[in-house]
C-alpha positions as CSV (number, residue, x, y, z in Angstrom):
1,X,75.8,92.6,97.7
2,X,76.9,94.4,94.5
3,X,76.2,92.9,91.1
4,X,78.5,90.1,89.9
5,X,81.8,91.2,88.4
6,X,81.6,91.5,84.6
7,X,83.0,88.2,83.3
8,X,85.0,89.1,80.2
9,X,88.4,88.2,81.8
10,X,90.6,86.4,79.3
11,X,88.1,87.0,76.5
12,X,89.3,87.2,72.9
13,X,87.0,90.2,72.6
14,X,89.1,92.3,75.0
15,X,91.2,94.1,72.3
16,X,88.0,95.0,70.5
17,X,86.4,96.2,73.7
18,X,89.4,98.4,74.6
19,X,89.6,99.9,71.1
20,X,85.9,100.6,71.2
21,X,86.3,102.3,74.6
22,X,89.1,104.5,73.2
23,X,87.0,105.5,70.2
24,X,84.1,106.5,72.5
25,X,86.5,108.4,74.8
26,X,88.0,110.2,71.8
27,X,84.6,111.4,70.7
28,X,83.8,112.5,74.2
29,X,87.1,114.4,74.4
30,X,86.1,116.5,71.4
31,X,82.9,117.4,73.2
32,X,84.6,118.2,76.4
33,X,87.2,120.4,74.7
34,X,84.4,122.8,73.7
35,X,82.2,122.4,76.8
36,X,81.7,125.6,78.7
37,X,83.0,125.9,82.3
38,X,79.4,126.2,83.6
39,X,78.4,122.8,82.1
40,X,81.4,121.0,83.5
41,X,80.8,122.6,86.9
42,X,77.1,121.3,86.8
43,X,78.5,117.8,86.3
44,X,80.9,118.2,89.2
45,X,78.1,119.5,91.4
46,X,76.0,116.5,90.6
47,X,79.0,114.1,91.2
48,X,79.7,115.6,94.6
49,X,76.0,115.3,95.6
50,X,75.8,111.7,94.4
51,X,79.0,110.6,96.1
52,X,77.6,112.0,99.4
53,X,74.2,110.5,98.9
54,X,75.6,107.1,98.1
55,X,78.3,106.9,100.7
56,X,76.8,103.8,102.2
57,X,76.6,102.0,98.8
58,X,80.2,102.9,98.1
59,X,81.4,101.7,101.5
60,X,79.5,98.5,101.2
61,X,81.1,97.8,97.8
62,X,84.5,98.6,99.3
63,X,83.8,96.2,102.2
64,X,83.5,93.4,99.7
65,X,86.8,94.4,98.1
66,X,88.4,94.5,101.6
67,X,87.2,91.0,102.6
68,X,88.6,89.6,99.3
69,X,91.9,91.4,99.7
70,X,92.3,90.2,103.3
71,X,91.7,86.6,102.2
72,X,94.5,87.1,99.7
73,X,96.9,88.1,102.6
74,X,97.5,91.7,101.8
75,X,99.8,93.9,103.9
76,X,98.5,96.4,106.5
77,X,99.7,99.3,104.4
78,X,97.9,98.0,101.3
79,X,94.8,97.5,103.4
80,X,94.9,101.1,104.5
81,X,95.2,102.4,101.0
82,X,92.3,100.2,99.9
83,X,89.8,100.9,102.7
84,X,87.2,103.6,102.5
85,X,85.6,105.0,105.6
86,X,82.8,107.6,105.9
87,X,85.4,110.2,106.5
88,X,87.3,109.2,103.3
89,X,84.2,109.2,101.2
90,X,83.3,112.7,102.6
91,X,86.9,113.8,101.7
92,X,86.4,112.5,98.2
93,X,83.3,114.6,97.8
94,X,85.0,117.6,99.3
95,X,87.8,117.1,96.7
96,X,85.2,117.3,93.9
97,X,83.8,120.5,95.4
98,X,87.3,122.0,95.6
99,X,88.0,121.0,91.9
100,X,84.8,122.7,90.9
101,X,86.0,126.0,92.5
102,X,89.3,125.8,90.6
103,X,89.4,128.3,87.7
104,X,88.8,126.6,84.3
105,X,92.1,126.7,82.4
106,X,90.8,125.9,78.9
107,X,90.9,128.8,76.5
108,X,93.0,130.9,78.8
109,X,95.5,133.1,76.8
110,X,98.7,132.7,78.8
111,X,100.8,134.9,76.6
112,X,100.2,137.3,73.7
113,X,102.6,139.3,71.6
114,X,102.8,141.2,68.3
115,X,105.4,140.6,65.6
116,X,107.0,143.4,63.6
117,X,104.9,142.3,60.6
118,X,101.7,143.0,62.5
119,X,100.7,139.4,63.3
120,X,99.4,138.8,66.8
121,X,100.4,135.5,68.4
122,X,98.6,134.0,71.4
123,X,99.5,131.0,73.5
124,X,96.2,129.3,74.6
125,X,95.6,126.4,77.0
126,X,94.0,123.3,75.5
127,X,93.2,119.8,76.8
128,X,95.6,116.9,76.3
129,X,92.8,114.7,74.8
130,X,92.3,111.2,76.2
131,X,94.2,110.3,79.4
132,X,94.7,106.7,80.5
133,X,95.0,106.4,84.3
134,X,96.3,103.1,85.7
135,X,96.2,102.8,89.4
136,X,96.4,100.3,92.2
137,X,94.5,99.8,95.4
138,X,93.3,103.4,96.1
139,X,89.7,103.6,94.9
140,X,89.5,107.4,95.6
141,X,91.8,107.8,92.6
142,X,88.8,107.0,90.3
143,X,87.1,110.1,91.6
144,X,90.1,112.3,91.7
145,X,91.3,111.4,88.2
146,X,87.8,111.5,86.8
147,X,86.9,115.0,88.0
148,X,90.3,116.5,87.3
149,X,90.2,115.3,83.7
150,X,86.7,116.6,83.3
151,X,87.5,120.0,84.6
152,X,90.5,120.3,82.3
153,X,88.5,119.2,79.3
154,X,90.0,115.7,78.9
155,X,88.3,112.4,78.6
156,X,89.8,109.7,80.8
157,X,90.0,105.9,80.7
158,X,90.4,104.5,84.2
159,X,91.9,101.1,84.9
160,X,91.8,100.6,88.6
161,X,93.5,97.8,90.5
162,X,91.7,94.4,90.6
163,X,91.5,94.6,94.4
164,X,89.4,97.8,94.3
165,X,87.2,96.8,91.3
166,X,83.8,96.9,93.2
167,X,84.7,100.2,94.9
168,X,85.7,101.9,91.7
169,X,82.6,100.7,90.0
170,X,80.4,102.2,92.7
171,X,82.2,105.5,92.5
172,X,82.2,105.5,88.7
173,X,78.4,105.1,88.6
174,X,78.1,108.4,90.5
175,X,80.5,110.1,88.1
176,X,78.6,108.9,85.0
177,X,75.3,110.0,86.5
178,X,76.7,113.4,87.1
179,X,77.8,113.6,83.4
180,X,74.3,112.7,82.3
181,X,72.7,115.4,84.5
182,X,74.9,118.0,82.8
183,X,74.3,116.6,79.3
184,X,77.9,115.4,78.8
185,X,78.8,112.0,77.2
186,X,79.1,109.0,79.5
187,X,82.4,108.1,77.8
188,X,84.0,111.3,79.2
189,X,84.9,109.1,82.3
190,X,85.3,105.5,81.3
191,X,86.1,102.6,83.7
192,X,87.6,99.6,82.1
193,X,85.0,96.9,82.9
194,X,87.3,94.0,83.6
195,X,90.0,92.8,86.0
196,X,91.9,91.1,83.2
197,X,95.5,92.3,83.5
198,X,95.8,92.2,79.7
199,X,93.7,95.4,79.6
200,X,96.8,97.3,81.1
201,X,99.0,96.2,78.2
202,X,96.3,97.3,75.7
203,X,96.0,100.7,77.3
204,X,99.8,101.1,77.3
205,X,99.8,100.4,73.6
206,X,97.9,103.6,73.0
207,X,94.9,101.8,71.5
208,X,95.7,102.8,67.9
209,X,96.1,106.4,68.8
210,X,93.1,106.5,71.0
211,X,95.1,107.5,74.2
212,X,97.3,110.6,74.4
213,X,99.1,110.2,77.7
214,X,99.3,107.5,80.5
215,X,99.4,108.3,84.2
216,X,100.5,105.4,86.4
217,X,99.6,105.3,90.1
218,X,101.1,102.3,91.8
219,X,104.2,100.5,93.0
220,X,107.5,99.6,91.5
221,X,106.3,96.7,89.4
222,X,103.5,98.8,87.8
223,X,105.8,101.7,87.1
224,X,108.5,99.4,85.6
225,X,105.9,97.8,83.3
226,X,104.6,101.2,82.2
227,X,108.1,102.5,81.4
228,X,108.9,99.3,79.5
229,X,105.7,99.0,77.5
230,X,104.1,102.4,77.1
231,X,103.9,103.6,73.5
232,X,102.5,107.0,74.5
233,X,103.9,109.7,76.7
234,X,103.9,109.0,80.5
235,X,103.6,111.2,83.5
236,X,106.1,109.3,85.6
237,X,105.0,108.7,89.2
238,X,107.9,106.9,90.8
239,X,108.1,105.6,94.3
240,X,108.4,108.0,97.2
241,X,111.8,107.4,98.8
242,X,111.4,110.6,100.8
243,X,113.8,112.1,103.4
244,X,113.6,114.4,106.4
245,X,116.9,116.0,107.2
246,X,117.2,117.3,110.8
247,X,119.9,120.0,110.7
248,X,122.2,121.0,113.5
249,X,120.3,124.3,113.8
250,X,116.9,122.5,114.1
251,X,114.5,123.1,117.0
252,X,114.2,119.6,118.7
253,X,110.5,119.9,119.4
254,X,109.7,121.0,115.9
255,X,111.9,118.2,114.5
256,X,110.1,115.6,116.6
257,X,106.7,116.9,115.5
258,X,107.6,117.0,111.8
259,X,109.4,113.6,111.7
260,X,106.5,111.8,113.6
261,X,103.9,113.3,111.2
262,X,106.0,112.7,108.1
263,X,106.5,109.0,108.9
264,X,103.5,107.9,110.9
265,X,100.5,110.1,109.9
266,X,99.8,107.6,107.1
267,X,102.6,105.2,106.4
268,X,101.1,103.9,103.2
269,X,101.0,107.1,101.2
270,X,103.7,108.2,98.7
271,X,104.4,111.3,100.7
272,X,105.4,109.3,103.8
273,X,109.1,109.8,104.9
274,X,111.2,106.7,104.5
275,X,114.6,108.0,105.7
276,X,115.6,110.2,108.6
277,X,118.9,112.0,108.1
278,X,120.5,113.8,111.1
279,X,123.3,116.3,111.1
280,X,126.4,115.0,112.9
281,X,126.3,118.4,114.7
282,X,122.9,117.4,116.0
283,X,123.9,114.1,117.5
284,X,122.2,114.9,120.8
285,X,118.9,114.9,118.9
286,X,119.2,111.3,117.7
287,X,118.2,109.6,120.9
288,X,115.0,111.6,121.5
289,X,113.9,111.3,117.8
290,X,114.5,107.5,117.8
291,X,112.8,107.0,121.1
292,X,109.8,109.0,119.8
293,X,109.5,106.9,116.7
294,X,109.9,103.5,118.4
295,X,107.3,104.7,121.0
296,X,104.9,105.4,118.2
297,X,105.3,101.8,116.9
298,X,107.8,102.5,114.2
299,X,110.8,100.2,113.6
300,X,114.0,102.1,113.2
301,X,116.9,100.7,111.1
302,X,120.0,102.8,111.6
303,X,123.7,103.2,110.8
304,X,126.3,102.6,113.5
305,X,125.8,106.0,115.2
306,X,122.0,105.6,115.3
307,X,122.3,102.0,116.6
308,X,124.6,103.2,119.4
309,X,122.0,105.8,120.4
310,X,119.4,103.2,121.2
311,X,119.8,99.4,121.6
312,X,116.3,98.9,120.0
313,X,117.5,100.1,116.6
314,X,118.2,97.4,114.0
315,X,121.3,97.7,111.8
316,X,120.4,99.1,108.4
317,X,121.5,97.3,105.2
318,X,122.5,99.0,102.0
319,X,119.1,98.3,100.6
320,X,117.4,100.2,103.3
321,X,118.6,103.6,101.9
322,X,116.7,102.8,98.7
323,X,113.5,101.4,100.1
324,X,110.0,102.7,100.0
325,X,108.6,100.8,103.0
326,X,105.0,102.2,102.9
327,X,104.9,100.8,106.5
328,X,105.9,101.7,110.0
329,X,109.6,101.4,109.3
330,X,112.2,104.1,108.8
331,X,115.9,104.1,107.9
332,X,118.0,106.6,109.9
333,X,121.5,107.9,109.2
334,X,124.0,110.5,110.4
335,X,125.4,112.9,107.7
336,X,127.9,115.7,107.7
337,X,125.7,118.8,107.5
338,X,123.4,119.9,104.7
339,X,126.1,119.0,102.1
340,X,126.0,115.4,103.4
341,X,122.2,115.3,103.4
342,X,122.1,116.6,99.8
343,X,124.7,114.0,98.7
344,X,122.7,111.2,100.3
345,X,119.4,112.3,98.7
346,X,121.0,112.6,95.3
347,X,122.4,109.1,95.7
348,X,119.3,107.4,97.1
349,X,116.2,109.6,96.6
350,X,113.5,109.2,94.0
351,X,113.0,112.9,93.2
352,X,109.6,112.9,94.9
353,X,109.6,114.8,98.2
354,X,112.3,115.8,100.7
355,X,112.3,118.1,103.7
356,X,114.8,120.0,105.9
357,X,114.2,121.0,109.5
358,X,116.3,124.0,110.5
359,X,116.3,127.5,111.9
360,X,119.3,128.3,109.7
361,X,117.9,130.1,106.6
362,X,121.1,129.7,104.6
363,X,121.1,125.9,105.1
364,X,117.4,125.8,104.2
365,X,118.0,127.8,101.0
366,X,120.9,125.6,100.0
367,X,118.7,122.5,100.6
368,X,115.7,123.9,98.7
369,X,117.9,125.0,95.8
370,X,120.1,121.9,95.4
371,X,117.8,119.0,96.2
372,X,116.5,117.9,92.8
373,X,113.0,116.7,93.8
374,X,109.6,117.6,92.6
375,X,108.7,118.9,96.1
376,X,111.1,120.3,98.7
377,X,110.0,121.6,102.1
378,X,111.5,123.7,104.9
379,X,110.1,123.1,108.4
380,X,107.1,121.1,107.2
381,X,106.1,117.5,106.9
382,X,106.6,115.5,103.7
383,X,102.9,114.5,104.0
384,X,102.0,117.8,102.4
385,X,102.9,116.2,99.1
386,X,99.3,116.2,98.0
387,X,97.4,118.2,95.3
388,X,94.6,119.0,97.8
389,X,97.1,120.6,100.2
390,X,98.5,122.6,97.2
391,X,95.1,124.1,96.6
392,X,94.6,122.0,93.4
393,X,91.4,120.3,94.8
394,X,92.8,116.9,94.1
395,X,95.6,115.2,92.1
396,X,96.0,112.4,89.7
397,X,99.5,111.8,91.1
398,X,102.9,113.2,92.0
399,X,104.9,113.4,88.8
400,X,108.6,112.8,89.5
401,X,109.8,113.4,85.9
402,X,110.8,116.7,84.4
403,X,108.7,116.9,81.2
404,X,105.5,118.8,81.1
405,X,104.2,118.2,84.6
406,X,106.2,117.9,87.9
407,X,104.9,117.5,91.4
408,X,101.1,117.2,92.1
409,X,99.3,116.8,88.8
410,X,96.1,118.9,89.0
411,X,93.8,120.6,86.5
412,X,96.4,123.0,85.0
413,X,99.0,120.2,84.6
414,X,96.5,118.3,82.5
415,X,96.5,120.9,79.8
416,X,98.9,121.7,76.9
417,X,98.8,124.8,74.7
418,X,98.5,125.8,71.1
419,X,99.3,129.0,69.2
420,X,96.6,131.2,67.7
421,X,97.8,133.7,65.2
422,X,95.8,136.7,63.9
423,X,96.9,138.3,60.7
424,X,95.8,140.8,58.2
425,X,96.9,139.1,55.0
426,X,100.6,138.7,55.8
427,X,102.6,136.3,53.6
428,X,106.2,135.2,54.2
429,X,108.8,136.6,51.8
C-alpha cells in the first residue's frame, strides 16, 4: 500500500500552501531558464531510468486508484484513461527518452537582421516561466508535462485529477529524484499535494503572478471552468469532436481501415473519431463501413440514409453531431461531397482533428485548406493527433485555439521569445 493521502483537504492553509508552491516554482524557473541543455538532459536520463526501475511501484499505486474509481462507478472509457499497464509505463519512459533527444530550443536565435543605423536585432527563444497544468484521469500527463516543461526551461505546477492522485504521486517522486541527481531544484516540477478542488481555483487565479500560463487537460466541465475563471493566459484544449470524411473517390479498404482505427483503437482519447461523414456519391460504401463498425462493437447512430443501410443503426439526434462520446459510439451522416463535409465540420466540429479519405488530390487539398482545425489529415487516422507521433517526444495537450500554440503542445510550443539588440552607441533622434 502507498502512504496515506496528505490530509490538508479543506484546510484554511490551502491558499498559503498554493502561494508558497508558486513562489518556489518561480525561483526554480529562474534556475531552469539558465540551465544548460546537458544538465537538463541528465535529469531526463535519470527520470527515464527511475520510471523504468519503479514500474511495479507506479502500477501498484495506480491499482489503488483504479479500485477506488471503480467503486465510484466510473465509465469504461474513463477507466481506460486512468489505468496504467507495464506497456503504458514503458511508453511513458520512452517518451522521456524521446524528449531528451529533442533539440533544446532555449537561446536559439530564430531570426537576426541589421537596421540601417547599424543596430543588430535578434529574436531569441526563451521559456514561458511557470506553467500550471490541470488534468484529469490520465496519470501519464504528469510525466509528459513535467519533462516537456523541464526541457523547455519552464517550471511546472501539476494538478492532477483526484482519481489519479496516488499514480501521479508515484510518478512525481521519480521526476523529483531525477531533478536532484542533476542538481536542479525540486520545485521545477511541483505536484499539488491535495485532492481539494479548491486548489484548481487558486491555480486559475494565477497565484499573485506566480503562474504565467494554464494548460487544461480534461473534459467539458474542466475546460468551461478554466475559461470562466482563469486570470492568466490559457492554452485551450477543447473536446475532440473529430470527423472522418469518406469521399466518393475513396478506396473502400483504406476507408475501412482508417475509420476502424480512428474510432476503435482507443475510444477514450481526444484523437478518437466521433463522427463519420460519407459522400452521397459513395453511398455503396455506407453498408460495409457500418457493418464493420458494428462488428467491432461500436454503436452507430445515423441519419435516415445510414439507418436505411443497416437496421441495427440507431437514429441520430441533433445532439449526436456535437458529442464527444469517448466511447464505442459513432454518429454517421451522408453529405454532399467535400463541400458538404466541410460545412458540417464547420458547424459541428471543435477545431481539433479531422480527416479525409480520398484518392482525389483536388478534394484532399480543398479539405486540408478549408477545414479550420488544428490537425487535418489526408488518408490517415485521426488517432495520429499526438505529440509523440509528430516527433515531439510527448505533448502537454492538443491546443485548439489560435494564439501562440496550436495542435500538439511540445517543447518548442512551450517557449516564447525576446529581442536582443546590439548597438554601437546609437541614440534615437
